[in-house]
N, C-alpha and C positions, 0 to 999 in steps of 0.2 A: 242508509246512504255515509259514504266515505268522504269529507268534506274537506282536504288534506289540497287543493287548487292542483296544480302543476309537482306534486314532489312523487319526484322517482326514485324510490327504493335502492338502488340498486348506484345511487351516487350521494356523496357525503352532503349532508341536511343543511350544508351550509351554503354549497352553491348550488342545490336544487328549487332556493325560496331566496331570497337577499333580500332582506327585510329590517330595519333599523333598529327593531325588538333585540334587547340583549338576549343570547343564545347560548344556553349552556350545553358543551360539548361533552363527549365522554371520557373518562379519566387515559392517561396513560396506558400502553401497552397493547395488548392484542386488542386489537378491532370489533370482535366477538367474544364474550365474556360468558360464564358459566350462568347461567338463571342462579342467584341466590338470592334473598331476601338480608344475607346477614354481609352482603358486599356492600361498602358503602360510600367505594369510588365507581359501584356502578348507578350512574345518571341517565333518562332519557334527555332528548334531545330536542328541547322546544323551538319549533316553527311558527312563527303566525302567517293563519290561512283563512280563504275565504271561505264562512258557512254559508253554505248552501239551501240553507232552510229561511233565514232572516239575510243573508247577503251582509250584515257584517263579520265582522273579522274573531276567528275564533283562534283555538290552541293547539296546532298541532303535534305530539310529541313521539318522536322512536326511540327503542331501545332495541338496539342489536346486541343479540344474547343467542347461546348457545345451548340443548336442551341435552344433557349428559344420552350419550347413548343411542343421539340421535343425529340433528344436525344444527346448522344456524338458521335460525330465522331474524323478521323483523316484525315486529310488534311496532302497529300503529295508531294511538287512541288521538281522538276528537273532542273538543269540547268547547260549545258556545257560554261565556258567562251570559251574554245579553236575551238569547233566547232555551237556555236551557238545552238545546239538542249536545247530541254525546253523541262517539260510535268508535268501534273497537275493533280491530280486525287485523290476522298475522299474514306473511306474505314468506314464500324461502326465501333463503337468500342463494342459494344454489339453482343449479339450473335442474330443469324435468329430468328424470331418471331413465336409468334405459328400460324399465321395468315396471307394472303399474305394482299397487302392493293392497293386500287384502288382509286388516284385523278382524278377528272372529276372538270377541271375549263373551267369556262365561261369568256373569255379572251375582256370586254368591252370598256377598257381604258389603255391609255398612264399610267395608274400608274400600270393599272397589270402583263403588261410588266416588271417591276421592281420585282416583288413576290422573295421569294430567294425560289431555288430548290436545295432539293440534291437529288438524283437520282446516283441511283445502278448498278453496273452495269449489272446485273441480270432485272434489268426495262425494256418496251417495253414502247416505245412514240408514243403516236400516234397525226394526225389533220383529225377527218375525215373530215372538208369539205374540203380537198386536197388527201384525198385517199394517206395520206403519213405514213409512219411507220417505225422505229430504231428499231428494232427486239431485243431483250436480248442478251449479252453478243457481240454488236458488237461497243461497245464504251465503254471504263472506265468511270468510278463512276464521279463524279464530281459536286460541291458547285457552283451551278452560280444561274441565271436567266431565267426567260419567254425567255428572249430576247436573251440571253445566251445560251438559249440551241438550238433555231433557227438559231442564228449567227456560232454553230458549227453545225449542220445540211450544211447548206452552207458551210462553210468551207469543209467540208467533201465529198461536191457532186463536188466542183470546183477544188478538187486535179486532178482530173485524168481527165479532161478535156482537158487537152493540147493529151495526147496520145488519146481520143474519138477519138476528130477531126479529128486526123490521119489516122486514122483505120476506127470510124461509124459516118461516119458524119451526119447523120441521127438520130444515138441516143443521139449525142452531141445539136444537137439544141431543138432537145424534153425538155436536161434535163437544157439548158440554160431558156426553155420558165417555167421550172416547179422556176429554181433556182430566179427567177424573180417574182413569185407567194411569194415563202417564205418572200424574203426580202419585199415585199411589206406587210406579216402580220406586220410587226414592227410598220406598220404608224396606226396599227388600223383600218382602212378608216371603217371593219366590222366586227362585233363579230365574232372571231370562238372560237373550243374548243379544249382543248389541255387535252392529258390523260397520264397519268402514270400509267403502272401497274408492279409492284413489287412483285411476289411472297415472298419476302425475309421479305418485311412487311418492310425496313429499309431507303424508300425512303420517301419525305416529299417537301409540294407544301405549303409555305409560309401562314399563315393567316394575315392579319395587322390589323384587327375588331379583335384580340382576347384577350382573353379569346371570347369575343361576338360570337355570329355563321355569318360564310359568306355564304352569298346568291349567289353569283356565285362560292364556289367551295363543291362541294357532295363529300365525304370521303367513299365508300366502303371498307371493310374487310371481307375476303372471306375464306374456309377452301381450302389449295390445292389440286390440281387433284395429283395423282398417277405420270403423267407425269411433274408436276414440280418440289415434291420430289425430283423423279431424275435429276433434272435439274440443282434442287443446290448441287447436294451430297447427301444429306442425307436417310439413310436408314429408308425405309420407312416399317411400320408395314404390314407385309405380313395378308391380313385377313384369319380372322381363318376358315379349312375349316370345314365346315357343314356335316355332315354323311348325305348322299346319302339315302334318306327316300323310304323302299325300297317300290314299286308298286306292291303289291297281284292281281290286275288285270289282269296281264301276268304270273301269277303265279298259277298252281295246290298244294294247300296244304294237303298232306294225314300224317294223325296220326292212331294209331293203337284202336281201342273197339274192342266190343261183338258183336255179332249176335244179334240181339234183339226175335232169333225166339230157335234157339238151344243154343244161347249164346259160340260159337264159334268162335275163333277168326279173328277177321273182319279185313279189314280196308275200312275207311269213306276218300273220295277224296273229298273237299271244295274248290270253288273258288269265288270270289266277281266278281258280275257285276255291272257294268254302264248303268240301264236302260234310254233310249233318255228318257228326260222331264220328269224322274222321279228321283229317288234316286238308290241309290248301294244297293243288295241285295247278299244275300248268298244264293250259291247254296251248298247244300248238299249230295252227293250218295253217301251210302252202299251197299256192294258187299260183300254178304257171299260164299266160294270156297265150304264150308262144303256141307249146306243145299240148297244154291242156293237162296234165299231171296233175294233181291231187295229192298231198300228203296230211295225214293227221296224228299228232303224235302229241301223248300225254306223260310231260314228268310230275315228280314227285315237286312239294315245293319247299320241302326240309330235309335236313341231312337223313344220312342211312343210320336206321335204329340200332340201338343197340345188339338186339336179338332179332333174328327172325322171327316170320311170319308162317302157321302153315292153316291155311281154314279148308275144314274137311265140309261142303254140306249135302242134306238126302235131298234130293229132285221127287218131287213126289207127285207134285202136282202141275200142268200147263203154263200154271202164271207166276212160276217158280223158275219161269224162264227170261222174265221180263226183267227181271232184277238187274241192277247198273252194274254193269261187269263186261257181258261175253256175248256177240253176237253171232250163232254158230250159221258159219255159210259155207256151202259146198263149191271144191276147188272143179271149174270145167275140165282144168290142163290133167286130172288122174286120172280120167279115164279115157284118154285120146286114141286111133286107129294104131297105135303101135305100143300099147300098153300088152303083157303079154295078157294068157287067159288066164291064169292062177290068182295073177294082182289085180285085174278089173273084177275077178269072181267074189274079192275080199277085200277090193275097197265098197265095191257094190254091196253087201254082205253090211259093210258098217255106216255107209252113208244110211241106208237102210234104218238100224239101231237108231242112227241118232234122229232120225224124222222122228222114230217110237219114240225119244225122250220128248222129240220137240211137242209131239202131238200130247204126252200127259199116257202115252200105251204102254211107258217101261222107266223103271223107279232104275234113279243110278247113285250111284255117290260122284261128286265133283270135287276133287282136290287141288289146291293152288298152293302150292312150295316156296316162297320170296326169302329167301337168304336175307336181302337187302329193311326187309319186312315195312314197306312202302306199297302194298297192294290193298286192293278193300272187295268188297264184295258187300253189296245192302241188306243190311237188316231194315227189317222192313215193323218190326218189333222194338227197334230203339226207342227209350236209353235201356230197355228190357234185354235179358237176354233173350237172343232164335233157338227156339227146341229143336229146329233141323240144320242149327250150323255151329261146328265147334271151330274155336280160334284157339289155335297150340304157340307160345313161342319156347323158342328156343335157342338156343349154344351155336353159332355156326363152327361148321369146321374149317382148319389149316384151307384145306382146300375153296371152300366157297368163300374166306376171308381178299384168301391169292387170286378167284376171279372178279372180285369188288375192289381189286388194286388198293385194298385195308393196311395186307402186314408190312407193304413198308411204308405206308405212308406215316408220317412222324408231326405229333398237333401239340407236343409237351420238351423244351429244353432244345426248339431247332437256332434258338437265336447263339445260342454257344456253340452250337455246330459251326452257323455261318463264322462268327466270329473270329473264330479256331482259321476256317477259309483264308482269313482273309489275310 
């Protein structure tokens, strides 16, 4: 526990804790000097502060320094001459970085154990080979080495071992075995991996070959999650709420219109329907209360397809007549008294053939050719192919495009044409 009183590392040390005790200020020049044992002018600032162990005055020493190829940090050390309590930690002198950082170091030799490490209190330390992890905010930040990190972990585990041996002997034995494994890592008998993951982006692992690339060290920068933003005390920006898209499939729309027969005010109902394995269509129905006229119409919910569609269906069974598409009815006005005998006979013969087809007594081919490509005939085998149905796509002729109004339709570059007209 750091007992530095109300020291704010962001302020000059003398202003943070006024005291009659003489303090030593850093030498003149840049506030943060590169860390070096040979720089005699780089001296810590000493501040008398309260010891939280014995509640007598101890000494806090602050050193503002700069790590090469990293950034400025504040090293804080407290010691009490009365009770012997001491503590050391580091704090970043800058802001939380825009991205988190993950250092993955493969320790292969004894030299790697001497690499300088800056570990903030928000960093998580892992050694995958031992399934070992030091969670974030479980330790104070430290300026140390790889060996120092392992030594701190060993000290932390050994701290409560006496009480564990008294109360949980089996647990204490397992931890003793694990401590032995941690200590063996210092000998680097075999390579192992050290991972330091810091969402604040302020941790650091030294690259002794800098500015050249270090083959043993992989540095990954990543965007923080919302949970990591909250863990760091940052006010995460709430994602903009997208307006909910209105689902027209579950709603019948109504609008006022006039009856096509008597021109009286009427109401048209419209509903968007998704046909399985096809596309969306719009069903429109008008009902006139004045004259009783009713109309039903189906329109494609999409654009004209790039190709026309020709569907050829071989009717072989009465059940084929139940497929979604067409309901065959006879027109009573085609066989009136004014019809010529020859025409009447032909219509009667045609009507009989239709009945035979409907009853399944006569096989026939049904062909539906739609240049717009928006017609549909139900496939009862969907999504597999229907053996009795053939679907062909073809390029429209000029006359077909003319009939659909596509020849004079301009969908590209029309803004230039409008600008020239103005």
